[in-house]
N, C-alpha and C positions, 0 to 999 in steps of 0.2 A: 551166577546167571550168565548165560551166554547169548550168542547172536539170535537164537530162536525167541528170545524175549523182547526183541526190539519193537515189534509191532504192538505188543501189549503196553510197553513203556511209553511209546509214542502217543498213546491216547492221552497221556498227561499234558500234551501240548494244547489240548482243547479245554483245559481247566480254566475257570474264571480268574483264579489267583495267579498273578505273574510269578510269584515265588515258586509255586508248584510247576509252572511251565519252565522256569529256569532250571529247576532241579531235574525235570524230565529230560532236558537237553543233556545234562551231565550223565544221567543214567543211560541214555541211548548210546552215548559214546563208550561208556564202560561196558555195556552189553556187547557192542560191536567188537570191542577188543577181546571179548570172551573171558574177561577176568584175568587174563595173562597180559601184563603190561608189555612184555616184549614179543608177544605173539603177533604174527602178521595175519591180518584178516583176509578172508578170501574176497574175490572180486564182487560177488553178489552182495555180500554183507557191506562192503565198502560203498557200493552204489546205493543200497537202501539207506544207509546211514547218511550219506551225502544228501540225498533227496530230503530226508527229514530235517537236516540242518539248514538246507536252503529255505524250506518252508518256515522253520522256526526263526530264521533271520529276518523274515518279513514282519515279525511281531511288532506291535506298536510300542511295547514297553522296552526301554533301554536295557533293563535288567536281563531280559530274555536274550536280546541281541548280544549283550556282553557275555552271557553264558555260552552262546554259540561260538564267538571268536575265541573265548578263553579255552573252550574244549578243543577247538581245532589245534591250538598250540600243543595240547597233550598228545596229539597224533603225530607230531613231527619227529624229525630225526635227531633232535637234540633233547634227549630226556633230561629233565631238570627237577630240582627239588622245589619246595615252596619258595625258597629264597632265590630262585633262578640261578643256581650255581650249576654249571655244566657238569654232567656225568658222562659216562660212556655213550658214544653214538650207537644208534641201532638202525636196522633196516627200516625204510619207510613202511608204514602200515597200510597205506592206501594205494589203490591202483592209479595209473597215470591220469586217466580221465577224471576220476574223483579228485585227484590232487589239483588239477586245473580248476575245477569247480570250487574247491575249498579255498584256493588262492583268490578267486574272484570274490568270495565272501569276505576274506580278509581285506581285500582292496576296498570294498564297500564299507567295511568296519572302520578302516582308517579315515574314511571321509564321512562318517556318520555325524548326525547333528548332536549326539550326546557325547560329551568328553569321556565318560567312563567306557563307552564302547570303543572309542579311538585308543584309549589307554590300553585296554585289554587286547585290542587288535595289534598294537605295536609290540607288545610283549610276545604275543603268539607268532608274529612274523619271525621274530628272532628264534623262537623255539621250533618253528615249523621246518626250518632248514637253512643251510648255509647259502649265501649268495642272494638272500631275499631282502636285504636291507634297502635295496633300491626302491622297494614299495613304500617304505617309511619316508624316504627322501622325496619321492614324488608327491605323496600325500602332504608332506610338510610344506610344500610350495603352493598348496591350494589356498583359496581365499577363505576357507572355512576356519574361523578362529577356534571353534570348539575342537576341530580336528588337530590343529597345531598344539593347543593346550593338552589334549589327551595324549598326543605323541610325546610331548615333553614329560608328562607324568609317567608314561611307560618307560622312556629312556632312563628316568631316574631310578627305576627298579632293576635295570639291567647292567651287566658288565659290558658297556658299549665301547667299541674301539674309538680312541680319540679323534681319528681322522673323520669318522662319521659325524661326530659332533661338530667338527670344524666345517664340514660341508653344509650342515643344517643351520649354523649360527647366522650367516649373512641373511638368509631368508627370514629368520626370526627377528633380527635386529631391524630390518627394513619395515616390518609390518607392526610388530608388537612393542 
């Protein structure tokens, strides 16, 4: 299924079942990629997908919001396996405006009230691209305890550079 299926799949975001909505998010991303993991999507598809993800991130269910931030990670330049082991880099799959909007969603995800959303957002920040760890550091200094817990859970799943942990630890020790 390719990009032409996005609108049909997005109907699933209106389902009463949060599991169905979360799965619809993942399917929209896969359709936008056109079934080819390494293929770059065109600008129109990127904009359509980003609009759908913005809407889905407003869902009241943390499971759906987590699915959104999780999916954003799969669009990044660091292709990864399920165990978050880096493989070859690839070209970014989204246009620059969509990338900015997706980064905004990740920032909101890092500060979400639900720890699982923060966890998935912190993992996705790492997947989305190099030089983005500053987003995790900024969110970790927030007053939101769920955010800090979620970020720590995400860091536990990643091959994080020791100096990043060193920068985060003082903020953690002072509050928690």
